[in-house]
N, C-alpha and C positions, 0 to 999 in steps of 0.2 A: 805310621798312623796318619800323618798329615797327607801322605800320598793317597791313602784310601779316601780320606775326607774330600780331597780335591776331585777325585774321580766321581764320587757320589754327587758333588755339587754340579759337575759338568753334565752328568746324566739327568739331574733334576731340571737343569736349564733347558736341555733338549726336549724333554717331555713337556715342559711349560710352553715352549715355542710351538710344539705340535698341537697342544690343546688350543692355543691362541689362533692358529691358522684354521683349525677345524671349526671353532666357534665363529670366526669371522666369515668363513665360507657359508656355513649354514644360515647365519643371521642375514647375510646379504641376499641369499637365495629366497628365504622366507619373506623378507621385506619386499623384494622385487615382485614376487608372485602376488602378494597381497595388494601392494600399491598398484601394480599394473592391472590386476583384475578390477580393483575399485575404480581406477581411472577409466577403464573400458566401459564399465557399467554406467558410471555417471555420464560419460560423454555419449553413450548410446541413447540415453534418455534425452540429452540435449539434441542429438541428431533427429530423434523421432519428433520432438517438439518443433524443431525447425521445419521438418517435412510437413507436419500438419499446418504450421503457420503459413508455409508457402502455398499449400493447396487451398487453405482458407482464403488467403488474399486473392489468389487467382479466381477462386470460385465466385467472388463477389461480382466479377465482370463477365463470366462465361455466358450467361443467358441474356445479357443486355442487347447484343446485336439481333438476336432472334426476336425479342420484343419490339425493337425498333423497326424491323423489316416488315411488320404487319401494320404499321401505322399508315394512315392514308396520306399524310403530308409527305412521307418518304416516297411512296408510289407516285404521287402527283409530280414530285420533283423529277423523277426518272422519266415520266411520261411527257413532261414539258421541260426539257433541259435548257431551252432558250428563253423561258419565261423568267425574266429577272426578278419580278415581284415574288413569284413562287420560290425561286432559289433563295431570295433574301429571307423569306419566312422560314425556309428549311434551315438556313445557316443559324438563325436565331434559335430555332427549336433545338438544333444539335448542341449549341453552346449551353442552353439551359439544361439539357440532359447531361451534358459533360460536367457541368458544375454540380449537379445534384449527386451523381454517382461518384464524383471525385476522380474521374479518369484524366489521363494526360491529354488525349485528343479523341474526337469522334468525327468520322467523315464518311461520305457517301461516294461510291464509285459507280460509273455507268458500266454497261456491258463490255466496253473496250478498255476498262481499268482507268479511265480518266476521272479525276476528282472533280465533281460538280458542286459539292457542298461540304463545308467543314466547320467545326466549332471555332477554329482559329482563323476565319476568313479575313478578319481585320488586322492580323499581325503581319509583319514583314515576311516572316517565314511561313506564310500560309500554304496549305496543301492544294488550294484551288488550282486546277489545271495540271497538276502533277499526274503522271501515269505510273501505276504500280503493277503492271502486268507481270513483272518479274518476280513479285512476291508470291510465295507458295500459298499464303492465306487467301489471296485473290483467286488463284487457280483452284483451290479446294472448294471455295464458295461457288464458283461458276459451274462446278460439277454437281451442285446441289447439296454440298456437305458443309458442315460447320468447320471452320478453319481456326487453327491456333498456331502461332509462330512467334519466336523471339528473335530480335535483331536490333541493330542500330538504325535509328530513323534516317532515311536518306536525305530528308530536308533539315530536321532539327539536329541530327547527329547524336541524339540521346538514346540510351537504351530503353527498349520498350517490349512489352508482350502484347501481341496483337490477337484480337478475337474478331472473327468475321462470320457473316451469315448471308445467304443469298436472299434477294428480294424477288419474290415470285409474283407473276401476273399472267393470268390465262395459261397456267401450267408451264410458263417459261421463266428463265432467270433473266431479269432485266437489269439487275445491278447488284451491288454488294455493300452492306453496312459494316463498317470497321470501327472497333473501339480499341484504343491503345492505352495500356496501363504502364505507369512509370515504375520500373523495377527498383528504383531507389527507395520506394515506400516499403518494400520487403526488408531492406537492409537496415533501416534506421533503428529498429528495435533490437538488433543483434550487434551493433557496433560497440566496441569497447570491452567486449568479453575476452577472457583469457584464450578461449579457443578461436580458431579461424573457421568460419562457415563458408563453404564454396559450392556453387552450382555450375557444372560444366556440361558442354554439349558432347555429342558422340565422338568428337575429335579431342576431347579433354581440354577444350578451351574454356576458361572461366569467364562467365558473363554475369554472375551474381556473387558478391563476396562481402563479408563484414569488414575486410581490409581492402582499401583501394589499390594497394600495390599488387594484388593478385589479379585484378581485372585485365582481361584480354591477354592473359598469359596461358601458354599451353603446358599442361602438366607432363606431357610426354613429347619427345621429338616428332616433328612433322616432316613427312617426305615432300619432295617437290610437287608431286601429283596432288597431295592433300592441300598444299598451299594454293595451287592453281584452282582446285575445286572450290576452296573456301573463298578465294578472291572472286571467282565467277558468280558465286551465289549472292555476293554483295550483302551478306548477313552482317559483316563487320566493316563494310565500306572499305576505306583505305587504311584502317587502323592496323599498325604493324603488330603481328602476332609473334611474340618472343616465347621461346621455350625455357622452362625452368629445369635446372639440373636436379633431379630427384633420384636417389638411390633407394630401391625397394620395389615391392610388387604393388602396383596401383590397382590391380584387378581384384585383390582379395578384399573381403568385407572388413577385415581387421588386420592391420599390418603396421610395422614400425618402419618409418621412412626417415632418411637423412638428407639434409640440404646444406650447401655451403653457407656458412654464416660466421662472421668474425667474432660474435659474442660467445663466450664459453657456455657450454651445456645447452645452447639454444638451437642447435642444428638437428635435433632428433624430435620426431613427432609420432604420436599415435594417430593413424589414419583409419577412420570408420567410413564405410561406403554404403549408400542406399541408392539403388538404380530405379528410376521411374521409366518403365517401358512405354507408357502411354504418351509421355511428353518428350521422349528421346533425350533425357538428360540424366546426370548423376549428381547426387547430393553427397557432399563429404564434410567431415569435421576433422580438422587438424588440431590435436591437443598436444601441447609441448610436454615432453617427458623430463624437462629440466627439474621440476620439483621432486620427482622420484630420485634422480641422480643426486640432487642436493641432500635428500633424506638419507641416501646410502652413504654419502660422504660424512654426514653427521653421525650416522651409526658407526662407520669405521672409526671416526675420531673418538666417539664415546667408548667403544669397546677397546680401542688401543690405549686410551687413557686409563680405563679400568684395569686392564691387565698390567699396564705400567705401574699403576698405583699398587696393585697386589705384589708385583715383583719388587718394587721399592720397599714395600712392607716386609717382604721376606728377607731382603738384604738387611734392613734395620733390625729385624728380630735376630738374624744371624749375628750381626755385630754386637747386639746387646748381650747375647749369650756369651760371646767371646769376652766381653768386658766383665761379665759376671764371674766367669772362670778366672780371669786375671785378678779380680778383687775378692777372691774367696776368703782371704785373711780378714777382710774388713766386714764380712757378712753379718757377724753377730752384732757388732756395734751399729751397723746400718739398720739391722732389724729392730734393735731397741729404740734407736732414734725414730725409726718409722712408726713403731707402735706408739711411742709417746706423741708424735705428731698426729697420728690417727685419733688418739684419745682426745687431744685438744680439739681437733676439727669435729669429732663426733659430738663433743660437749657443746661446741658452738652451734653445730647443726641442730642439735636437740633444742637448744634455746630458741633458735630461729624458727623451728617447726612449731614450738608452743606459741610464739608470738604471732605466727601466721594463722594458727588455728583461732586465736583470740580475735584477730582482725577479721577473719572470714565469718566468725560468729556474729560480730558486731555489724558487719555488712549485711548479713542475712536478716538480722533484726531490723535494721534501718530500711531495708527493701520491703519487708513485710509492712512496716508502719506507713511507708510511702504508698504502697499499693492500697492499703486500707483507707488512707486519706483520699486517694484518687477515687476509690469506689464511693465513699461518702459524698465527695464533691459532685460526682456524676449523678448520684441519686437525688441530691438536693436540686440540681439543675433540672432533672427530668420532672420531679414533682411540681416544681414551680412552672415549668413549661406546659405541663398538662392543664394546670389551672388557667394559664394564659390563653392557650390555643383552643380550649373547649368553651370559652365564654360565648363566642358567637353562636355555635350550635345550641347551647343551652337557652340563649335568648329566643332563638327561633322556636325551640320546643315549647317554651313558656307561652309564646304568642299563639302557636297552633293549639295548645291545650285550652287557653282561654277562649279561643274561637270555637273549639269543639263544644265547650260547655254552653256557649250561646246558641250554637246550632242545635244542641240537644234539647235545650229549653224550647226552641222553636219547632222541634220535631223534624228537623232537616237532617235525616239520618245519612243521606248520601254525602253531605258536606262533613258530617262527623266522621264517617268512614275514611274520607279522603284525608282529613287532618290527622287521624290516628295513623294512617299509612305513612304519612310524611314524618310523623314523630318516630315511627319505627325505623324509617330509613335514616333519619338524623341520628338515632341511637346507634345504629350500625356504623354510621359515619364517625361518631365520637370514638367508638372502639377502634376503628381503623386509624384515626388521628393519633390516639394515645400510643398505639404501637409504632407509628411512624416517627414520633418525636425522639425515639431512641437514636435516630440518625445523627443527632447533635453530638453524641458521645462516640459513635463509631459509624463507619460507612454502611449504608443500607445494603441488605442482601437481595432486595427485590430487583428484578431485571427491568430495564427500560424497554418501552415498546413504542411503536409508531402510532401517534394519536393526532387527531385534529384539534386545533386550539379553540375554534369557535364554540364547540360544546362545553369545553372547560370553563370558558368565560361566562357562558350563559348559566352554567350550574352555580358559579360563584355569585352571580347576580341574583339568582333565585334564592339562594341561602340568605342574602342580606336584604331581600325585599321588605320585610317587616320593619327593620331598623331604618331603611331609607325613607319609608313612608312615615314612620313615627317622627323622624327628625326633619321631615320636609326637605329632603335632599334630592335634587334632580340628577339622575345618572344617565349619561349618554354613552352609547357603545358604538364605535365606528369600526366596521369590519370590512375586509375585502370581499369581493364577490366569489372568489375561488377559495377552495379549501386549503388551509395552511397546515401542513403536516410537520411535526417534529418528533424526535425520539425522547420521550420523557415518561415520568410516572404520573398518571392523571390525577390521582387523589392528592399527592403531594403538591402538584402544580396548582390545583384548585385551592388548596389550603393557603398557599402563598398569596394568591390573588385576593382571597378573603381577608388575609392579614393586612395587605396593603390598603384595601378598601376600608377596613375598620379603622386603621390609622388615619386615613383621609377624613372619615366621619368625625373622629375625635378632634382633628385639627380645625374643623369648621364650626365648632360649637358657638362661637361668638361672631361668625361671619354673616353678613346680610345676604350676600349672593352665594348660596350653597349649591355648588355644582361640582360634580365629579365626571371626568371623561376617561373612558378606556379606549385606547387606540391599538389596533392590531395592523401591522404592516410588515413588509419584507424589505430587506436590503440585499440586492444581488451583487455579485462580484463585479469588479471593474474590468476594463479591457485587458489589463495586464494580469488579471487573475490574482491580485494581491489580497483581496478581501474575500472572506468566506461568506457564502450566502447565509443570511440570518433572518430569523423571525423575531420581531421586536414588539413587545407588549409595553405600553406606556399607561401609567395611572397618574392622572393630573387632577389636582384639587385647587380650590381657591381659598385655602385656609391661611394660617399664620406663617407658613413656610418653616424653614429649618435655620436655626442659628448657625452662622458661618463657622464659628469655632467648634460647633458640634459635628459638622460634616465629616471630618477625618475619623471620628470615633463612633459613627452612627451604627456600624455593623459589628462592633466589639461586643462580646458576651457581657451581660449585666450592666451595659451602659444604657441609661434611660433618663429622660427629662420629665417623666410623669411621676406624680407623687406616689401612686400605687403600682407603678410598672416594675417589672423584673428585668427588662432589658435583654430578653432572650428571643423575641419574635423575629426581628430582622436578622439576627445572627444565625438562627436556625434556617431561615429562608435562604440566606446567601449560601450556606453550606449545601442545602438541597439543590439549588440551582447549579452550583459548582459541580456536584456529582452528575448532573445532566449535561456537562460540558458547556454550560452557559455562564451568564454573569448577571448580577443584580447591582444596580447603582442608583444613586439619588443625587438630585440637585434642586436648586430653587428655580422657579419660573421667573421670567423677566418682569412680569407685572405683579403677581401675587400668587402665593401658594407654592406647593412642592410638586416635584415630578420624579416618580420612580420608574426605572426602566429595566425590563427583563429581556435578555437576548438569549436565543437558543438556536443551534444550527438547524438549517432547513433540511428537509428530506426531499421535497418536490419543487426545488427551485426552478426547474425547467418549465413549470406551469404558471409562473408568476411574473411574466415579463411586463405586465401592465399594472402591477401593484407595488412597485418598488418606491422607496421614499428617498 
């Protein structure tokens, strides 16, 4: 009997190992196919983006030589190559153009390829007097064609992409305009990525790369003839061209390549290729396959541990069964003891369940009470806020209504109609304000929009004109000449300015000099770009000012120094400004009165160079 059991155990172990191997093979195959396809898809998108970025960067400079070739100052320089004054003007003109377009260098060659004017004429490594007849871009331009060429600069030794165009006069080519672009501008946005982006010429020599170690390396072995041809072309000057040992097919659009590397799993790459026939180069992306290998190792470890756990579980179950068979005589006693223990634990568990039910019931009841209290508190705040925020529009409506009665008695119907229209608009305004005050309890749902600040300030002034006139307060508005745009909600922002002006009016009840100033200005970023461009609205008064001990609590809900105030206006205003990504602050003025400041991020900071504070 024991022999039969031993044979069965051996058979089960063999089957188990077979299932393990099959599961491991299938899982690795599925993971490899999925991960490889995903890696290829994502890096193909990166390759397409890099290709478009490359074409876009080069396209900025492609037509500049053609435009320069038609300018009279260029033709005059070629026609009078010994006129030093003319050449000096041309040098300065080329430097100005070079700075505007952001090129590396811009220069002018005569018909014999001698440089007669250049944007770098003042530098030690100036191109003036250099001859570039050996450059293909010069040869193409002399044939009347647009030239494009990439190479190391023979004077500067820096990589560049050259654009050339012939200068025509009397149907003849009298010179060539050349613009050089610094190729490092293309690389800077792609440095630091996990993938390596390479651009190589027809000899597979890398001249653009997101990794400096790849530059001027040949991806394939070069013959002696190729090396001599490259050296004669002077494209890479005396730069030594080393070959990189790569195993794999470089000509396929998608292939797996391996390279010698001391780091584990980092010598395999997915290579994706895009060939540009018009520019005689190839664009590649090398994506490391190490993450896929690591994922496979993790999968192998996980599956192995899982099967090992199952196998250990099987061994434990088998041992347990053996122990149960050996302890058959004690089964009844163990069963009774077990039943007794289960009964005790069941009873304890039942009691624990009942206690938990009671606790959960009490918790739900407490939660309901808290939610109800919060709702009542919010309703109380909103009702008080509505009364506080609608006071100014109601005063204006009362004033317009009284004026309408006077105009009606005088039979001035046009003025009556005008006042009634304004009352209607203020009524709509009151409805809008009441709905907006809900933002004190929750974040508003309305979307912000780009608005001009000047109309908002004028609207607030228009709303408070009757009160300003009645209290004999002089309001001065200082605005910049250009439009200041911010991203905000106009109704809410206008209401905040009205609230600040109303507070200023109340603080000057006993002042002899009743003046309020509204200033609008901008604060541009500094040279280091540490500050965000801001629009700044200041409301200054000559009232009694703010008690220093009240300043830290000024924007807290329900904090007020007024006998009839509710303490919600400034708190609501600060929350609304915060939702607009801005800030609201207060301080005392050095002489007398208070100063409230609203800051909001600028939208059109480029137009405000003359209005900063």
